[in-house]
N, C-alpha and C positions, 0 to 999 in steps of 0.2 A: 817401428817396432809390432810385434807380433803382437794379435790380437788377443787379448784374453779367453780362451776356451769357456763358454757356459757350462756351470755344474761340471768344472775342472778343478783337481784340489794340487797349487801347481808350490812347491818348495824350494826356495835356493838355500843349499848349505855349505855354511863359510868355515873354515879350519883348517890353519895351519898345519895340525895335525893327520896324516894322510890316513894312519890306521882308523882313525876315530870317525875323520870326515867317510870314508866310503863302508866303515860298518853304518853310520848312520842313514847313510843312500841307500843302501841293501837292505835296510829294516823299514825305510819309509815307501821304498817300491812294492816290497812286500804288503805293504799295505794299501795301496791301488793310489799312490800318490805320484803326480810327476816332478822327477827330482833332477834339479841342475848344483854343479859346485864349484866353490872355487876356493882359492886355498889365502887367498889373503880380502882386504877390504879392496884394492883397486882395482883387482880381478873381478871381485864383486860388483862393481860399479859400471865395469863392462859389461858382465854378463846382464845386468837390470836396462842397461841402454837398449840391449837386443830382445830380452825376454823381460815379461810380464808375469809375475806372481803373485800370491796369495802371502806369502809367508817369507822374511827372510831369517835362517836358523842361524846366528852367528858365536863364535867362541869370543869372549870377551880379551883373551891375550892372547895378540897377533901380532907379528913382526912389521916393518913398514905403515900398514894402516890397521889399528887395533879395531875393536868390535864398537868403541863406545865412540871415536872417529866416525866409524862409516856408518852409525845410528845419526852420527846425527848430519853427516852429507846426508841420506836419504829421507831424515824428516824433512832438513831443507829444499830438498829438490823433488820430493813426491811423497807427498802431506797426507796423501792417504795409502802409502805403501806402511805395511805390521811387521814390526821385526820382533823377536825374541832372542835375547841372550843367552848363551850358557858360561857357565864361569866354575871355578872350584869353589870348595865351601869358603876358603879366606878371603873371598873376592865378594860378599856378601856385601859389602861397602858400596862397592864400584858398581853392582848390581841396581843397590838402590838410586845412583846416582845416575843408573841406564834408566830409569822408570820415569825418575824428572826430564830425564832429556825426551822423554815420549816413547820408551818401549812397551808393548804391550803385555810384555811377561817377560819373565827369568826363569832357566833350569839350572841347575846346581848340578856340576861333576862329582862325583863318577854318575853319566847319565840313568837312568830308570826306565827304559822305553816306554813306560805305561803311562810315566808322566809325561815324555815328551808329545806321548800321542795325544793323551788329554789336552793339553796345553793348546796342540795346534788344531785339534777341533774347534774349541773353545774359542781360541782368535779368527780361525776362518768363519764359526758362526757369527760372531762379534762383527768379523767386513761384511757378512752378505746383509745383515740386518742394518750396519749402517744406508748398504746402499740401497734398501727398500725403504729404509724411515727420509735418505734422500730422494727417490723417487714419488714418496708420498708429499714430503713436501713440495714439491714443482706441481702435484697434482693439487692439491690445493691451493696453491696460485693461480690454475686455469682453471675454466670451466671443462665439467668430466666428458672425452671424446666420446664414451659411451660405456655402460653400464658391460660389467664382468661378471662371473659367478664360478666363486673358486673352488678348483675340487677334481682329481685327477682320478676317484674310485667309479666301477662299471656305473651304479646308478646314476652321475653326474654326467658320465660320457652319453649316457643313452638320453638325459635330460637334454644334452645341449644340444644332438642331433636334430631331435625333433623340435627344438625351437627353430635351432635354424631352418627344417622345413616349413615349419609352420609360418614362420617371419613374413615369406615371403607372396602369403595369400594374402587375402581379404578375409578369411571368416573370423565368427568370433571365435572367444576360445573362453574356456571355463578352466581354472587354475584349481585343482584340490590338493590339499597339505595338510599337515600337524600347525599349530602357529608354531611361528619362530625358522620354518623351513625354507623362507625367501622368495615366496610367492611374485611379491612386489618385485623383489626383483628381477624374475622371469620375465613381468610383464616389460619390465624397460628392457629387458634385450631385447623381446618381441620387435617391441618398438623401434631401438634401435637397430635392427638387421631388416626394417621392412622398406619400402618408399616412402611412408611417411617419416622418415626421422629428421628431418627439416623441420616439421611443423610440430606443434605442441604437442609433450606427455600430459595427461592431466589426470589427478588420481584424488579419490574421494571415499573417506572410510566408512562404510553404512551404517556402522553400529554404535557410531561418535555421535549421532545426531540423532533428534526427537522424530517425527513422522512429518511434522509441517515442517521443520528444518529441513529435511531430506530434500523433501519435496522441491523447497527453495534450491537448494543449492544443486540441484539436478537440473532442472528447469527454468529457473529466473523466475523473476515476478514483477509485475506494474506494481506503479506508486499506488499506494492506499490499497493494494491486496489484503492486506492484514495491519496489524497495530505496530507501529514501527517499521513500516513500508515505506519511506518518504519519497524515494527514487526509484526507476524503472534499475533491475539488476540482470544481467545476464547469468545464467546458468552456467554448470560445469560443461552442458552437451555443447552450447555454443561456444566456450573458449575453447575447446579441442576440434573445434571444425579444422577438418583436413589431416588431422591426429589420432590420437589415440587416448581414450577415456576407462581410465583403468577403476573398475568399481571393485574397493575390497571389500571381503565380508558381505558378501551378494545375498547369503543367506537370511542376513539379519532385516531385509527390507521389508517392509510390513505389505500384507495385500493389495490394500490400497493403491500403493505405490507399484505394488510388481505388474499391474494392471498397463498404467502407461509407461512403463520400462517394455513392456512386450510389445504396445504401439510402436514404441518408437522402432526395435528391432525391426518389425513387418515391415513398416512404412517409412521410415526415417524422418517422422514426423511429431510435432509436439507442440505446447500451447504454454507459454508462462503461467504460475500462477495466476489467477485474477486476470487474464488477457483472452483475447479473442482470435487474435492472429494466429495462424497456422505456420510455425518454421522448420524448414527442413535443412539440415547440417548435413555435411559427411564426416563420419563419427566412427571408429574401428571400436570395440566395446571388447574389453579383455575382463571378466571378472574373476573375483578369488574368493574361495570358501576353507573353513577348516570343518565345517558341517559335511555331514552326507547328504547331500540332497536330494537321492532317491527316496530316503527315511522322509525328509522334510515332506516331501510330496504324497510319501505313502500315509502322512499325518496329517494332511489337509495345512501346513503349513506354508507351503511355497508349489505355486502354480505349474502343473505339470507343461504345461504348453512353454510358458517362459523358461523352463528347464530345459526344455531339446532344442530353444533356441539358441539357446546361453552354452548349449554343448555341444557346439557344431564340432568342436577340438578339442579335447581334453589332456591336460597337462597334469601331472601327478609328482608334488614334488618329496623328494623324498627325506626321513626321519633320518638324524645326527646317526642313531643309534644303528642304521642299516648302510652307513660310509664311514665308519671310525677312522680308517684310513687316511681321511681329508683332514681329522685334527688336527697334527703338528702342524698340516700348512696353513689351516685356519688359524692356530694361535699364533704361528708367526706372525701371518698378517698382521692380527689385529691386535699385537704386541706392538709393531711395529709404527701403526696406526694410532694407538692412545699415548705411547711414547711422546710422538708428535704433539698431538694436542696437549699433551701435558706439562711439557716442555722438559723433557726429560732427554738424556743420551741412549744412547743404543742398548738395550735387555736383551739378556739372554734366559732363557728357559730352562729350569735345570731339571739331567733325566727322572728322577723322582715326580718332580711335578707334571713332567708331560704324560708319563705313567697314571698318574691318581685323575687329569684329565680325560686321559682316553677311557678308563676305566669309569667313569661318571655315568649313569644313565642319559641324562639330560633330556627329560620331560620337556625342555622350553626351547630345544633344538640350537640350532647357529643361533640365534636371538640370544638364550640364555649365555650360549658360551661366549659371546661379547660381551655381556656384561660382566660376568665372570673375570676377562680377562681384562676390561677397563679398573675391575675394583684389584685385581693383581697388579698390575701398574701403577696405580695410585699408594698401594701396599708396600711395596719392593721399597728398601731401607737402600740396598747396592743397587751393583747391575746387571742381577740376575733377580727371578722369578721361583724363589722356593716353592714347596711343598706347602709351609706354612703361611703362606701370602697368600691362599687360595680360601676363599670362602666357605662352608660348611655346605650350601647349597645353594649360595647364590642369592639374590635378592627375591626371587621368590619361596624360598625356605622362609621367608617373615611371616606370611600366610600360611605355607603349610605346619607354624609352629602355633598357628592358634589366635597371631597379633592384627585377625580381621575376623574379629568374634561379631555374628548376626546382629544388629542391632535393630531398637524398635523405637518407630518415631508416633506418637511423642513416646518422651522417656529419655532419649539419648540427648547431650553434650551437641554443641558444633562440631566441638571436637571430636566427638566420636565417629560422628558422622564424616568430618573430614579424614579421619582416617581408616574407615569402612572403605570412601571410595577409593582414596587412594589405593591401596594395599590391595584391594579389590581388582582393581583396573590393573594393577602390574601383573596380577596373577591372570588375568585372562589376555595379555597380552607377551606371555611369557618373562617378564622380569624387564622389556624395554623401557628404563627412563623415560626416554626422549617419547614413545608414543605414548606411556600417561599422560607426558604433562601435553602432549597436540590434542588427545580426547579429555581431557580435566580443562585445558585452557588456562595454564598456571606454567610454571618456568619450569623449566630442567633444574636447577641449581634448590628449586624449593620441593623437588619431588625427592631429590637426595637427600638433602635438611632431614626432611620429615621421617625417610625409611631409617636414616642412621639415629635418628631421636627415638623411633620407635622401636629400634632394637635394643639402645640403653636403656629405657623405658623397661623392658622386658627381665634386664640382665644378660642378655649376651656381649660376648666377648667382644 
């Protein structure tokens, strides 16, 4: 059997009326489809034995083997083959029977070519989404083979080229870009394409920890070095030996710890908190920040010598607003992924919804888009995400709407403090409920429950 061409739209037209069959074939070929034809069900099965297609477009009433019998044979032998039935207005009951038997859709004769094209596009899009869902299911079952970054725009092509160039070196890398632009994914790709890919990739979010905890997390500690240190603990540098340490939000590191980071980058040595033993490890450091570190240096909040040690190679992640042509690809990926995670079937996105998504400013970038699509998958009632299923601004909009007003301690209740902590953190990470939960050390379910409750208290729909 011929392999199915990637990205090619193939349709088998089955109709015993030569005039209608020829007209449909000509119209579809004019629209860029690759088309083959058969005059009855038996001949159609012969074509399918030698040629793989996206859709079988068949008439219902035919001699020898009618469309319903053909449908049942195809569904039995080729469960993933999509079929669309064509029937006269009087055959609506048969069309309903065909839908129950597994038809993807049906069309009424006389045919409206616009309706034919619309139905075929919808069926083929669902077919592609089903394939992506299956691929994602397999990926969820097995360990990830390596990070990948979605996007075919010019900024993304340039970023991927630079990642491949940088990955093979030993140089320290500084990734700069707005929140939610995929800086951690860039770090993962650098590691995956390097000679260290079989060694650990260790990450640390520097903004999520207090100064004392951050020092302990980075360098480890000895037993008794501080209250609660009941045993020796290795830090992230030791965990990453031979591999890569990704320091997210490096601009938030206090000056006192910046000195120790500088020493490591210069000498590859450090001591655990409360210890005297000098430890040497082989670790490549990749750091990321949404801040302008040059400005931080000028204002005395970041050491100039550390900046130059980190900034051996600099990569910049483009904001989503500069690569809007990638939005349809990202939307399709997120919809397929969240459909799997939420136990949904394949979902499509209406043209109106896609246009609305492409028009949004996306200050939270890809992370905000990701959260918006998760919400849309959950809210969609049928198999199509419509514009009405899209939240107004995503969850970050709660903060912009004034739900995270400044609080005063003393004077605020514990509930007020909790609300401020959740919504302010949510805004700082571009709307990511997972990152919010990680920083606050609570469950993602609790974050989502609280956000919903805050919106309802405000009177939002």
